[in-house]
C-alpha positions in Angstrom: -31.5 -26.6 -61.8 -27.9 -27.8 -60.7 -27.3 -30.5 -58.3 -25.8 -30.2 -54.9 -22.6 -32.5 -56.8 -21.6 -30.7 -60.0 -22.4 -27.3 -57.8 -20.1 -27.9 -55.2 -17.3 -29.2 -57.5 -18.2 -26.2 -59.3 -17.7 -24.2 -56.6 -14.5 -26.1 -55.4 -12.7 -25.4 -58.9 -13.5 -21.5 -59.0 -11.9 -21.4 -54.9 -9.1 -23.4 -56.2 -8.3 -21.6 -59.4 -8.6 -18.1 -57.3 -6.3 -18.5 -54.5 -3.7 -20.3 -57.0 -3.6 -16.4 -57.9 -2.7 -14.8 -54.2 -0.3 -14.0 -52.5 -1.4 -16.7 -50.0 -0.5 -19.5 -52.3 2.5 -18.4 -52.9 3.4 -18.4 -49.1 2.0 -21.6 -48.3 4.4 -22.8 -51.4 7.6 -21.1 -49.5 5.9 -22.3 -46.2 5.9 -26.1 -47.8 9.5 -25.7 -49.1 10.8 -24.5 -46.1 9.6 -27.4 -44.3 11.4 -29.9 -45.8 14.2 -29.2 -44.2 12.5 -29.8 -40.9 14.4 -33.0 -39.0 10.2 -34.3 -38.0 9.4 -33.6 -41.8 10.2 -38.1 -43.1 10.1 -39.0 -46.6 7.7 -41.6 -46.0 5.1 -39.8 -44.9 5.9 -35.9 -46.6 2.4 -35.4 -47.5 1.4 -36.4 -43.9 3.8 -34.6 -42.3 3.6 -31.3 -44.4 -0.2 -31.1 -43.9 1.0 -31.7 -39.5 3.7 -28.8 -40.0 1.0 -25.9 -42.1 -1.8 -27.0 -39.2 0.7 -26.1 -36.1 2.4 -23.1 -37.9 -0.9 -21.7 -38.7 -0.8 -22.0 -42.5 -3.7 -23.8 -42.4 -6.0 -21.8 -40.2 -5.1 -18.9 -42.9 -6.0 -21.2 -45.7 -9.8 -22.3 -43.9 -9.9 -18.5 -43.7 -9.2 -17.2 -47.0 -12.0 -20.3 -48.5 -14.7 -19.0 -46.2 -13.5 -15.4 -47.3 -14.8 -16.6 -51.4 -17.9 -18.3 -50.1 -19.5 -15.3 -48.5 -18.3 -12.9 -51.5 -19.2 -14.8 -54.7 -22.6 -16.0 -55.3 -23.4 -20.4 -55.7 -22.1 -20.6 -58.9 -25.0 -21.3 -61.8 -25.6 -24.0 -64.6 -22.5 -24.1 -66.8 -25.6 -24.4 -69.8 -26.0 -20.6 -67.8 -25.1 -17.3 -70.0 -22.4 -15.5 -67.8 -24.6 -11.7 -67.7 -27.2 -14.9 -65.5 -24.4 -14.7 -62.6 -24.2 -10.9 -62.3 -28.0 -10.6 -62.9 -31.0 -13.5 -63.6 -33.4 -11.2 -64.2 -33.5 -9.3 -68.2 -35.4 -6.3 -67.1 -33.2 -5.5 -63.9 -29.9 -5.9 -66.3 -31.9 -3.6 -68.9 -32.8 -1.3 -66.1 -29.1 -1.0 -64.4 -27.5 -0.7 -68.2 -29.9 2.3 -68.5 -29.5 4.0 -65.2 -25.9 3.7 -65.6 -25.8 5.3 -69.5 -27.7 8.1 -68.1 -25.0 8.6 -65.4 -22.5 8.5 -67.7 -24.3 11.1 -70.0 -24.2 13.1 -66.9 -20.8 12.9 -66.3 -19.7 13.3 -70.0 -22.7 16.4 -70.4 -20.2 17.9 -67.3 -17.3 17.1 -69.1 -18.0 19.2 -72.1 -19.5 22.3 -70.1 -16.9 22.9 -68.2 -14.3 21.9 -71.2 -12.2 19.3 -68.7 -11.7 16.0 -69.9 -12.9 12.7 -67.2 -9.3 12.1 -67.0 -6.0 14.0 -67.9 -1.9 13.6 -66.1 -0.8 16.1 -63.9 1.3 18.6 -64.3 4.8 18.0 -62.5 4.7 21.1 -60.0 0.9 20.0 -58.9 2.0 16.4 -58.8 4.8 17.8 -56.0 2.0 20.0 -54.5 -0.6 16.9 -54.5 2.6 14.5 -52.8 3.5 17.2 -50.0 -0.1 18.5 -48.7 -1.7 14.4 -48.8 -2.4 14.9 -45.0 -3.9 18.0 -44.9 -5.7 17.7 -48.1 -8.4 18.9 -45.7 -7.4 22.6 -46.2 -7.8 22.7 -49.4 -10.8 24.7 -50.8 -10.5 24.7 -54.2 -13.9 26.5 -56.9 -16.2 23.8 -57.3 -19.2 25.5 -57.8 -19.4 24.7 -61.4 -19.6 21.2 -60.3 -22.8 19.1 -59.4 -23.7 15.6 -57.8 -24.4 13.2 -60.5 -27.1 12.5 -59.0 -29.1 12.4 -55.6 -31.0 9.3 -53.7 -34.5 10.5 -54.9 -33.6 10.6 -58.7 -32.4 6.8 -58.0 -35.2 6.0 -55.8 -38.0 7.8 -58.9 -36.2 5.3 -61.6 -36.8 1.8 -58.8 -40.5 3.2 -58.8 -40.8 2.4 -62.6 -39.2 -0.8 -62.7 -41.8 -3.4 -63.6 -41.3 -7.1 -64.7 -42.9 -7.1 -68.3 -44.3 -10.6 -67.6 -46.6 -9.5 -65.4 -47.6 -5.8 -67.2 -50.6 -7.6 -69.0 -51.2 -10.3 -66.4 -53.4 -10.1 -63.3 -51.6 -11.0 -60.2 -54.1 -10.1 -57.0 -51.4 -11.1 -54.4 -49.1 -9.0 -55.3 -51.8 -5.8 -56.7 -52.5 -5.3 -52.8 -49.1 -4.3 -52.2 -49.2 -0.3 -52.0 -45.6 0.9 -51.7 -43.9 2.8 -54.0 -41.5 -0.6 -55.6 -44.3 -2.8 -58.2 -42.5 -5.1 -58.7 -43.4 -8.8 -57.3 -39.6 -10.2 -55.8 -39.6 -12.4 -52.6 -38.8 -10.9 -49.5 -39.3 -12.1 -46.3 -41.8 -11.8 -43.5 -41.7 -12.0 -39.3 -41.2 -15.4 -38.7 -39.1 -15.9 -41.3 -36.8 -13.2 -40.1 -36.9 -14.5 -36.7 -35.4 -17.6 -37.9 -33.1 -15.8 -39.8 -31.8 -13.1 -37.0 -32.6 -15.8 -34.0 -29.1 -13.7 -31.6 -31.0 -11.2 -32.0 -33.7 -12.4 -29.4 -35.0 -11.1 -25.7 -34.2 -14.1 -24.0 -30.5 -13.7 -25.7 -27.5 -11.2 -24.5 -26.6 -8.4 -26.7 -24.3 -5.3 -26.8 -26.6 -2.4 -27.2 -29.1 -3.2 -24.9 -28.5 -1.2 -21.8 -31.3 -3.7 -19.5 -31.4 -6.9 -20.2 -33.8 -8.9 -17.6 -31.9 -12.7 -18.3 -28.4 -11.3 -17.4 -26.9 -7.7 -15.8 -25.2 -6.2 -18.2 -22.0 -5.9 -16.9 -21.6 -9.3 -16.3 -22.7 -10.0 -20.4 -20.1 -7.3 -21.5 -17.1 -9.1 -19.1 -17.8 -12.4 -20.6 -18.4 -11.3 -23.3 -15.0 -9.4 -24.1 -13.3 -13.0 -22.5 -15.5 -14.9 -25.6 -14.4 -12.4 -28.3 -10.6 -12.6 -26.9 -10.6 -16.2 -27.7 -11.6 -15.9 -30.7 -9.1 -13.7 -31.9 -6.6 -15.9 -30.3 -8.0 -18.5 -32.6 -7.9 -16.8 -35.9 -10.9 -18.2 -36.8 -12.9 -16.3 -39.0 -16.3 -17.9 -39.2 -16.4 -17.9 -35.5 -15.7 -14.4 -35.5 -18.5 -13.4 -37.5 -20.5 -15.8 -35.4 -19.5 -14.0 -32.3 -20.7 -10.4 -33.9 -24.3 -11.9 -34.2 -24.5 -10.2 -30.3 -21.9 -7.1 -31.1 -18.5 -6.7 -31.0 -17.0 -4.9 -28.3 -15.6 -1.0 -28.9 -11.5 -2.6 -28.0 -12.3 -5.4 -30.2 -14.2 -4.0 -33.3 -11.5 -3.3 -35.4 -9.6 -6.7 -35.0 -13.1 -8.7 -35.2 -13.7 -6.9 -38.5 -10.4 -7.7 -40.3 -10.7 -10.6 -39.2 -14.2 -11.7 -40.3 -13.0 -9.8 -43.7 -10.0 -11.6 -44.1 -7.8 -8.9 -44.1 -4.2 -8.8 -42.3 -2.2 -5.7 -43.9 0.8 -7.7 -45.3 3.7 -5.6 -46.5 2.4 -6.6 -50.5 -0.9 -4.4 -49.5 0.5 -1.6 -48.1 2.9 -1.6 -51.0 -0.3 -2.3 -53.4 -2.1 1.5 -51.2 0.9 3.0 -52.1 0.8 3.0 -55.7 -2.8 3.6 -55.8 -1.5 6.9 -53.9 1.1 7.1 -56.7 -2.0 6.9 -59.3 -3.8 9.7 -57.6 -0.5 12.1 -57.9 0.3 11.2 -61.1 -3.5 11.8 -62.5 -6.7 13.9 -62.5 -9.8 12.9 -63.1 -13.4 14.7 -63.1 -14.5 12.3 -60.0 -11.7 13.7 -57.7 -13.3 16.9 -58.0 -17.4 14.9 -57.1 -15.1 13.2 -54.1 -13.9 16.5 -53.1 -17.6 18.3 -53.3 -19.3 15.2 -51.8 -17.0 15.0 -48.6 -17.3 18.9 -48.4 -21.3 18.5 -48.4 -21.1 15.8 -46.0 -18.4 14.7 -43.6 -16.6 18.2 -43.6 -20.4 19.3 -41.7 -20.9 16.3 -39.9 -20.1 16.5 -35.8 -18.7 13.3 -36.1 -16.3 13.2 -39.1 -15.5 16.2 -39.5 -11.9 15.4 -38.0 -11.5 12.9 -40.7 -11.6 14.6 -43.5 -8.4 14.2 -44.3 -8.4 10.4 -44.1 -11.8 10.6 -46.9 -9.8 12.5 -49.3 -7.2 9.6 -49.3 -8.8 6.3 -49.7 -12.1 7.6 -51.7 -9.8 8.5 -54.3 -7.4 5.8 -53.8 -10.7 3.8 -54.3 -11.5 5.3 -57.3 -8.0 4.0 -58.7 -8.4 0.5 -57.4 -9.0 -1.7 -60.5 -8.6 -4.8 -58.4 -12.7 -3.5 -57.6 -13.3 -4.9 -60.5 -13.7 -8.1 -59.7 -16.9 -7.9 -58.5 -18.6 -6.4 -61.3 -18.4 -10.6 -62.2 -21.2 -10.6 -59.5 -22.8 -6.7 -60.1 -25.7 -5.8 -61.6 -23.4 -2.9 -62.9 -21.0 -2.7 -65.0 -18.4 -0.6 -65.2 -17.6 2.5 -67.4 -14.5 3.7 -68.4 -12.6 6.7 -70.0 -9.0 6.9 -71.2 -6.2 9.9 -70.8 -6.6 12.0 -73.0 -4.5 11.2 -75.8 -4.2 7.7 -75.7 -8.5 6.9 -77.0 -8.7 3.2 -77.6 -5.2 2.2 -76.0 -6.1 -0.6 -73.4 -3.1 -0.3 -71.1 -4.7 3.8 -70.5 -8.0 3.3 -69.3 -9.3 4.2 -66.6 -12.0 2.9 -64.5 -14.4 4.3 -62.3 -16.1 2.6 -59.5 -20.8 5.0 -49.9 -19.4 5.4 -46.6 -16.2 4.9 -45.6 -16.4 8.0 -42.7 -17.3 5.7 -40.1 -14.7 3.1 -41.0 -11.9 6.1 -39.7 -13.3 5.7 -35.7 -11.5 2.6 -36.2 -8.8 2.2 -38.1 -5.8 4.7 -38.4 -3.5 3.6 -40.5 -4.4 4.8 -44.1 -3.4 1.5 -45.5 -5.5 -0.9 -43.6 -8.6 1.5 -43.5 -8.8 2.0 -47.2 -8.8 -2.3 -47.1 -11.0 -2.3 -44.7 -13.4 0.1 -46.7 -12.7 -2.0 -50.3 -13.6 -5.4 -48.5 -17.2 -3.9 -47.1 -17.7 -1.7 -50.2 -17.3 -4.8 -52.5 -19.0 -7.6 -50.0 -21.7 -5.2 -49.7 -22.3 -2.1 -50.0 -22.3 -1.5 -53.8 -25.6 -4.0 -53.3 -27.3 0.0 -51.9 -26.6 1.6 -55.9 -27.1 -0.6 -58.1 -30.5 -2.1 -59.7 -30.6 -6.3 -59.2 -32.9 -8.8 -57.9 -30.5 -9.8 -54.8 -32.0 -10.4 -51.7 -29.4 -7.8 -50.1 -30.1 -5.0 -53.3 -31.6 -2.1 -52.8 -34.4 -3.5 -54.7 -35.8 -5.7 -52.3 -34.4 -3.7 -48.9 -37.3 -1.5 -50.5 -39.5 -4.1 -50.6 -38.9 -5.9 -47.3 -39.2 -2.2 -45.9 -42.6 -1.4 -47.1 -44.1 -5.2 -47.2 -43.5 -4.9 -43.5 -44.9 -1.8 -42.7 -48.0 -2.5 -44.9 -48.4 -5.9 -42.8 -47.7 -5.1 -39.3 -48.5 -1.1 -39.1 -51.3 -0.9 -41.7 -52.9 2.1 -40.0 -50.1 4.5 -40.2 -48.8 2.6 -43.8 -52.2 3.7 -45.4 -52.5 7.2 -43.4 -49.3 8.4 -44.7 -50.0 7.0 -48.0 -53.1 8.9 -47.8 -51.5 12.6 -46.9 -48.8 11.9 -49.8 -45.6 10.6 -48.1 -45.4 6.9 -48.8 -42.7 5.7 -45.9 -40.1 5.0 -48.8 -39.8 8.5 -49.7 -38.1 8.9 -46.0 -36.7 5.8 -45.8 -35.3 5.6 -48.7 -32.1 7.7 -48.0 -30.9 6.0 -44.6 -31.0 2.7 -46.7 -29.3 3.6 -49.1 -26.4 4.6 -47.2 -26.4 2.5 -44.6 -28.0 5.3 -42.0 -24.5 6.4 -42.2 -24.7 10.1 -40.8 -28.1 9.4 -39.1 -27.3 7.5 -36.4 -25.3 7.8 -33.5 -21.4 6.4 -34.7 -21.4 3.5 -31.6 -25.3 2.6 -33.1 -24.1 3.1 -36.4 -21.4 0.3 -35.2 -23.7 -1.5 -33.1 -25.9 -1.9 -36.7 -22.7 -2.9 -38.7 -21.6 -5.4 -36.4 -24.8 -6.9 -37.4 -24.1 -6.5 -41.3 -21.1 -8.4 -41.1 -23.1 -11.2 -38.6 -25.2 -11.8 -40.8 -23.8 -11.8 -44.1 -26.7 -9.4 -45.2 -28.2 -5.6 -45.6 -31.7 -7.0 -44.7 -31.4 -5.3 -41.3 -31.6 -2.1 -42.8 -34.7 -2.8 -44.1 -35.8 -3.7 -40.3 -34.6 -1.3 -38.7 -35.8 1.4 -41.1 -39.6 -0.4 -40.4 -38.5 -0.6 -36.6 -38.0 3.5 -36.8 -41.2 4.3 -38.3 -42.4 1.8 -35.5 -41.3 4.0 -32.9 -42.1 7.1 -33.8 -45.5 6.0 -35.1 -47.7 7.7 -32.1 -46.4 10.9 -33.9 -46.8 10.1 -37.6 -50.3 9.3 -37.0 -50.9 12.6 -36.6 -48.9 14.2 -39.2 -50.9 16.3 -42.4 -48.4 16.2 -44.7 -44.7 15.0 -46.2 -42.7 17.7 -44.4 -44.3 17.1 -41.7 -43.9 13.2 -41.7 -40.1 14.3 -42.5 -39.8 16.8 -39.4 -41.2 13.8 -37.2 -38.1 11.5 -38.7 -35.1 14.5 -39.2 -33.4 13.6 -36.1 -32.4 9.9 -35.5 -29.5 9.8 -33.5 -30.5 9.8 -30.1 -32.4 6.0 -31.1 -30.8 2.7 -30.2 -30.8 0.2 -32.7 -30.7 -3.1 -31.1 -33.9 -2.5 -28.3 -36.2 -0.8 -31.4 -34.7 -4.0 -33.8 -35.9 -6.6 -30.6 -38.7 -4.7 -30.0 -39.8 -4.9 -34.1 -39.3 -8.7 -34.6 -39.4 -10.3 -31.2 -42.9 -8.4 -29.9 -44.7 -7.8 -33.4 -47.7 -10.0 -33.3 -47.5 -11.8 -36.5 
């Protein structure tokens, strides 16, 4: 066990090390040098005067935000004696399952390459590069023949893998408390009960004002909204990431959401960020990856046919194609159970400088950000903070395994009749809700409701609210679900979530449920 003082020292050392390599560090150094020429900086009190200058000029706040961002993203340090893989995932059987899943995906990719006689990566001919550059802003008009390309896996394939997870330490022994769990997920992870969730999500309480609630008995909605907007503007003026994160727990006003999310994620879209995006774009233009065709097919099958998102088709291609080339995303693999697969540009096998690393849903963000470079940065940060956990096998409380178990436990504990009824007719609830959670409800909720939900993901720095909402949806449709007699009928009852109001569902389930 790591004692608190040692843990704090390790955390400080890690943050200092990471910030030393950042552009913020060089900017702070530059500003400190500039301040030396100011008359108010005295030699006898040099250190304190420079500190005061950085504070009054706003640079101290930027440093605080950068430190807060690091604390939010990276896990608490492991014991120095712990092997490096423990930071990725402490449970060996989870690491093994993730490794097997990755091999299965790679095998699928490689067999597709063999069948279609195309490489994982190759340089584009000059003529093709020019053509792609010319149509960069209208890639949605392109209609390549993708009939031979197949999706690498579907959500149901991933669910089957999670259903077969077992902790070998429990396999031969009896564990009465866990054997009473009758859901599809059969691993003994600790998940929260309603009292713990109430405590964690206290700001969602029935007596606290919320954006997304039309009829609060405590405060007239228009009065709360006006005051909430005023406070939000003050938070933005202060440029404080921690305050912004606390603020969005009660929802973001539409006009302030883009700036508040950027503040929480510590995204400022500096000139070097725009240049980095342009470099990624150049990489897309120059090299053709197999994953490009899979991205095209995925967007064509989903967002292109979506009433909300089809207008952003060009943005989606741009962001996702750049994301597939971004090696800075590799940093998140230090705290993810996943490992990045890699290929090589044809003809350059084994040469690291020619390695190509292969890294959910970007469409809702298109409503908030219209500059491609800023849209890209927000998506990348959302992915490496949150969404990657929905696509990898781990024991993390926000990981997809824990979310599935939390959903099933909430349903079995608080709606036992419904849970047993659906189980008896072969309609295990998780078979229906899994696709909602794995996509963070994107494509299922109306966009305004989805953004209110994602406000809370950012506010609480947790994905657990996805499982709570999934259980709340079943509770809301419980009367109809009790009458169904098959999985297909249950799916029909829950086919359309676009009319649901997220916040009332969450409040009623969490704070009006008898525990």
